[in-house]
C-alpha positions as CSV (number, residue, x, y, z in Angstrom):
1,M,-6.0,2.6,-25.3
2,K,-2.5,3.9,-25.5
3,L,0.5,3.6,-23.2
4,M,3.1,6.4,-23.1
5,T,6.2,6.7,-20.9
6,G,8.8,9.2,-19.9
7,N,12.4,8.4,-19.3
8,S,12.3,7.4,-15.6
9,N,11.7,3.6,-16.0
10,L,11.8,2.5,-19.7
11,P,12.3,-1.2,-18.8
12,L,9.1,-1.4,-16.7
13,A,7.2,0.5,-19.4
14,R,8.3,-1.9,-22.1
15,D,7.3,-4.9,-19.9
16,V,3.9,-3.4,-19.2
17,A,3.4,-2.8,-23.0
18,S,4.4,-6.4,-23.6
19,Y,1.9,-7.6,-21.1
20,L,-0.8,-5.5,-22.6
21,E,0.3,-6.5,-26.1
22,I,0.3,-2.9,-27.4
23,P,3.2,-0.8,-28.6
24,L,4.5,2.2,-26.6
25,T,3.2,5.5,-28.0
26,Q,5.8,7.1,-30.2
27,A,7.0,10.3,-28.5
28,S,10.1,12.3,-27.8
29,V,10.9,13.3,-24.2
30,R,14.1,15.3,-24.5
31,R,16.0,18.2,-23.0
32,F,17.0,21.6,-24.4
33,A,20.6,22.8,-23.9
34,D,19.5,24.4,-20.6
35,E,17.8,21.2,-19.4
36,E,14.3,22.4,-20.1
37,V,12.0,19.4,-20.8
38,F,10.4,19.1,-24.1
39,V,7.8,16.6,-25.1
40,E,6.5,15.8,-28.7
41,I,4.0,13.1,-29.4
42,H,4.5,11.5,-32.8
43,E,1.1,9.8,-33.3
44,N,-2.6,10.8,-33.1
45,V,-4.1,10.5,-29.5
46,R,-7.3,12.4,-30.2
47,G,-10.2,10.7,-28.3
48,E,-7.8,8.0,-26.9
49,D,-7.7,6.6,-23.3
50,V,-4.0,7.3,-22.6
51,F,-1.9,5.9,-19.7
52,V,1.3,7.8,-18.9
53,L,3.8,5.6,-16.9
54,Q,6.4,7.6,-15.0
55,S,8.0,7.1,-11.6
56,T,9.1,10.2,-9.8
57,G,12.2,8.8,-8.2
58,Y,15.8,10.1,-8.6
59,P,16.2,12.7,-10.1
60,A,12.8,13.4,-8.6
61,N,12.3,16.9,-10.0
62,D,13.3,16.0,-13.5
63,N,11.0,13.0,-13.6
64,L,8.1,15.0,-12.1
65,M,8.5,17.7,-14.7
66,E,8.5,15.1,-17.5
67,L,5.3,13.6,-16.1
68,L,3.6,17.0,-15.9
69,I,4.6,18.1,-19.4
70,C,3.6,14.7,-20.9
71,I,0.2,15.1,-19.4
72,D,0.0,18.7,-20.7
73,A,1.0,17.6,-24.2
74,L,-1.7,14.8,-24.2
75,K,-4.3,17.2,-22.9
76,R,-3.6,19.7,-25.7
77,A,-3.6,16.9,-28.2
78,S,-7.3,16.1,-27.2
79,A,-6.8,12.8,-25.4
80,R,-10.1,11.7,-24.0
81,R,-8.8,10.5,-20.7
82,I,-5.3,10.7,-19.2
83,T,-4.2,8.4,-16.4
84,A,-1.0,9.1,-14.6
85,V,0.6,5.8,-13.8
86,I,3.1,6.5,-11.0
87,P,4.6,3.3,-9.7
88,Y,6.7,5.2,-7.2
89,F,5.1,8.5,-6.0
90,G,7.9,10.8,-5.0
91,Y,7.5,13.4,-2.2
92,A,5.1,10.8,-0.6
93,R,7.0,10.9,2.7
94,Q,6.2,14.6,3.0
95,D,2.6,13.9,3.8
96,R,2.2,16.0,6.9
97,K,3.8,18.9,8.8
98,P,6.4,17.4,11.1
99,G,7.2,20.8,12.5
100,P,6.3,24.5,12.2
101,R,6.8,26.3,8.9
102,T,7.3,23.1,6.8
103,P,5.4,22.1,3.7
104,I,3.1,19.3,2.8
105,S,4.8,18.6,-0.5
106,A,2.8,15.4,-1.3
107,K,-0.4,17.6,-1.5
108,L,1.4,20.2,-3.7
109,V,2.6,17.5,-6.1
110,A,-1.0,16.1,-6.2
111,N,-2.3,19.5,-7.1
112,L,0.3,19.9,-9.8
113,I,-0.6,16.5,-11.5
114,T,-4.3,17.5,-11.3
115,V,-3.9,21.0,-12.7
116,A,-1.6,19.6,-15.5
117,G,-4.7,17.7,-16.8
118,A,-4.6,14.2,-15.4
119,N,-8.1,12.6,-15.0
120,R,-7.0,9.6,-12.9
121,V,-3.9,8.4,-10.9
122,L,-2.7,4.9,-10.5
123,S,0.2,4.2,-8.0
124,I,1.6,1.3,-6.0
125,D,2.1,1.2,-2.2
126,L,1.8,4.9,-1.4
127,H,3.8,5.7,1.7
128,A,0.6,6.8,3.4
129,G,-2.8,5.7,2.2
130,Q,-4.4,9.1,3.0
131,I,-2.4,10.6,0.1
132,Q,-5.2,9.3,-2.1
133,G,-7.3,12.0,-0.4
134,F,-4.8,14.7,-1.6
135,F,-6.1,14.2,-5.1
136,D,-9.4,15.5,-6.3
137,I,-9.5,13.0,-9.1
138,P,-10.1,9.1,-8.8
139,T,-7.0,7.4,-7.4
140,D,-6.1,3.7,-7.4
141,N,-3.4,2.6,-4.9
142,L,-2.3,-0.9,-5.8
143,F,-0.6,-3.2,-3.3
144,G,2.6,-5.1,-3.8
145,A,1.7,-7.7,-1.2
146,P,0.2,-10.3,-3.6
147,V,3.4,-10.3,-5.7
148,M,5.5,-10.5,-2.7
149,S,3.5,-13.3,-1.0
150,A,3.6,-15.5,-4.1
151,D,7.3,-15.0,-4.3
152,I,7.7,-15.9,-0.6
153,E,5.6,-19.0,-0.8
154,A,7.6,-20.2,-3.9
155,R,11.0,-19.6,-2.4
156,Y,10.6,-19.9,1.4
157,G,7.2,-21.6,1.9
158,D,8.9,-24.5,3.7
159,R,10.5,-22.3,6.4
160,N,9.2,-21.4,9.9
161,L,8.1,-17.9,8.8
162,M,7.5,-14.8,10.8
163,V,6.6,-11.4,9.3
164,V,8.3,-8.4,10.9
165,S,7.5,-4.7,10.7
166,P,10.7,-2.6,11.0
167,D,8.7,0.1,12.8
168,V,5.4,0.6,14.6
169,G,4.0,2.6,11.6
170,G,4.3,-0.4,9.3
171,V,2.3,-2.8,11.3
172,V,-0.8,-2.6,9.1
173,R,1.3,-3.5,6.0
174,A,3.0,-6.4,7.9
175,R,-0.2,-7.8,9.1
176,A,-1.7,-7.8,5.6
177,L,1.3,-9.8,4.3
178,A,1.1,-12.1,7.3
179,K,-2.5,-12.8,6.6
180,R,-1.7,-13.8,3.1
181,L,1.0,-16.2,4.3
182,N,-1.5,-18.4,6.1
183,N,-1.7,-16.1,9.1
184,A,2.0,-16.2,9.9
185,P,3.0,-14.8,13.3
186,L,3.9,-11.1,13.5
187,A,6.7,-9.2,15.3
188,I,7.5,-5.5,15.5
189,V,10.9,-3.7,15.8
190,D,10.6,-0.9,18.4
191,K,12.9,1.8,16.9
192,R,14.0,5.2,18.2
193,R,15.2,7.7,15.5
194,E,17.7,10.2,16.9
195,R,18.0,12.2,13.7
196,A,17.0,12.1,10.1
197,G,18.6,9.3,8.1
198,E,19.8,7.4,11.3
199,S,17.9,4.8,13.4
200,E,18.6,2.9,16.6
201,V,16.9,-0.4,17.3
202,M,15.7,-0.6,20.8
203,N,13.6,-3.8,21.2
204,I,11.9,-6.7,19.5
205,I,8.2,-7.1,20.3
206,G,7.6,-10.8,19.7
207,D,9.5,-14.1,20.1
208,V,11.6,-14.5,16.9
209,E,13.9,-17.3,18.1
210,G,14.2,-20.1,15.6
211,R,12.1,-18.2,13.1
212,F,12.9,-17.2,9.5
213,C,12.0,-13.5,9.6
214,I,10.7,-11.5,6.7
215,L,11.0,-7.7,7.1
216,I,8.4,-5.8,5.1
217,D,8.4,-2.1,4.2
218,D,7.2,0.2,1.4
219,I,10.4,2.2,0.8
220,V,14.1,1.3,1.4
221,D,16.2,4.5,1.1
222,S,19.4,4.5,3.1
223,A,18.6,0.9,4.3
224,G,19.9,1.8,7.8
225,T,16.6,0.9,9.4
226,L,16.4,-2.5,7.7
227,C,20.0,-3.4,8.4
228,N,19.7,-2.4,12.1
229,A,16.5,-4.4,12.4
230,A,18.1,-7.4,10.7
231,A,21.0,-7.3,13.2
232,A,18.7,-7.1,16.1
233,L,16.6,-10.0,14.9
234,K,19.7,-12.2,14.5
235,Q,20.8,-11.2,18.0
236,S,17.4,-12.3,19.3
237,G,17.8,-15.8,17.8
238,A,16.2,-15.5,14.3
239,E,17.2,-18.4,12.0
240,G,17.6,-15.9,9.1
241,V,16.4,-12.5,7.9
242,I,15.3,-11.3,4.5
243,A,13.5,-8.1,3.5
244,Y,10.9,-7.2,0.9
245,C,10.4,-3.6,0.0
246,T,8.3,-2.2,-2.8
247,H,10.3,0.8,-3.7
248,G,14.1,0.5,-3.8
249,V,15.3,4.1,-3.6
250,L,18.7,2.9,-2.4
251,S,20.4,6.3,-2.0
252,G,24.0,6.9,-1.0
253,G,25.8,3.8,0.3
254,A,22.6,1.8,0.6
255,V,23.7,-1.1,-1.6
256,A,27.1,-1.5,0.2
257,R,25.3,-1.3,3.5
258,V,22.9,-4.2,2.5
259,E,25.8,-6.3,1.1
260,G,27.5,-6.0,4.5
261,S,24.5,-6.5,6.7
262,A,22.8,-9.5,8.5
263,L,20.2,-9.6,5.6
264,S,20.6,-12.6,3.5
265,E,18.5,-11.1,0.8
266,L,16.7,-7.8,-0.1
267,I,14.0,-8.1,-2.6
268,I,12.7,-4.9,-4.3
269,T,10.3,-4.4,-7.1
270,D,11.1,-2.6,-10.4
271,S,8.9,0.4,-9.5
272,I,12.0,2.5,-9.8
273,G,14.5,2.2,-12.6
274,Q,17.5,1.1,-10.4
275,H,18.9,-1.6,-12.6
276,D,22.3,0.0,-12.8
277,V,22.5,0.8,-9.1
278,I,22.0,-2.8,-8.0
279,K,24.1,-4.4,-10.8
280,G,26.6,-6.8,-9.3
281,A,24.9,-6.8,-5.9
282,E,24.7,-10.4,-4.7
283,R,22.1,-9.8,-2.0
284,I,19.5,-7.6,-3.9
285,R,17.0,-9.1,-6.2
286,L,14.4,-7.5,-8.5
287,L,10.8,-8.6,-8.5
288,T,8.7,-7.3,-11.4
289,I,5.4,-5.6,-11.0
290,A,4.7,-5.3,-14.7
291,P,1.9,-7.9,-14.7
292,L,0.2,-6.3,-11.8
293,L,0.4,-2.8,-13.4
294,G,-0.6,-4.1,-16.8
295,E,-3.7,-5.9,-15.4
296,A,-4.7,-2.8,-13.4
297,I,-4.4,-0.6,-16.5
298,K,-6.4,-3.2,-18.5
299,R,-9.2,-3.2,-16.0
300,I,-9.3,0.6,-15.7
301,A,-9.5,0.8,-19.5
302,D,-12.3,-1.8,-19.5
303,E,-14.1,-0.1,-16.6
304,S,-13.9,-3.3,-14.6
305,S,-13.0,-3.9,-10.9
306,V,-9.4,-3.1,-9.8
307,S,-10.0,-4.0,-6.2
308,S,-10.8,-7.6,-7.1
309,L,-7.1,-8.0,-8.0
310,F,-6.4,-8.3,-4.3
311,D,-9.2,-10.6,-3.2
């Protein structure tokens, strides 16, 4: 087994390699003067089971091309099996046609990864579970809930907890976390979005008064939804509000928005290499998923059960 990485999230790749107790595969992933991506593998991978770790966050297109070219280089170097390990799958929010004459970009990216030569895909908290069906190769979608629930129990286990979904679409995710937290009660924020990138909180479904509320979502981008939801929860009598999100995209002024919000803490995983973006932020904390990824990679290599990780 070998573990290779692009440039999107080197700290996570090193942590996963440390968990697996193997060195990262020696390779150069660099740019020509015109920004073309060039990949060169500096060790033999013939007949090897190779895992390529690369998130496709900002800059999404550059990181996606790095992944595709890494896969192609491995395929032409006669690797036995190539698994694309994509902690954050970019373009996942474009999983359907929201209107006429619009693309389903998540399906296009799935086709690109398959045609490039990947034999398997491993991701974490896909924005929509049906994206697994966009691939014609085996796909494992890991869940961040076990890592989050362990952190919640260690830090906030003595509070009067309530899990809150920031919108109706995230109810399944929130219910799964609530079940792990000894069947904690569940509330839902009813939200009406007037235009892209903006949200208006309309109503809280559930009694949150005196509760310590935990907002749960898969992606935090502009953080507008979370901050508006936190303000509404506080106005409804919540004792405190924190948020757990798997993928911290944190674009634009998201960090400043969180710092000035009713959220006492935002916890994101290191699925995206955002260490510089959140440096100095007092209310944003990183939670590592390296052991989860490493264990999943180990089980795939050993041909053992991955789903039992979540039992």
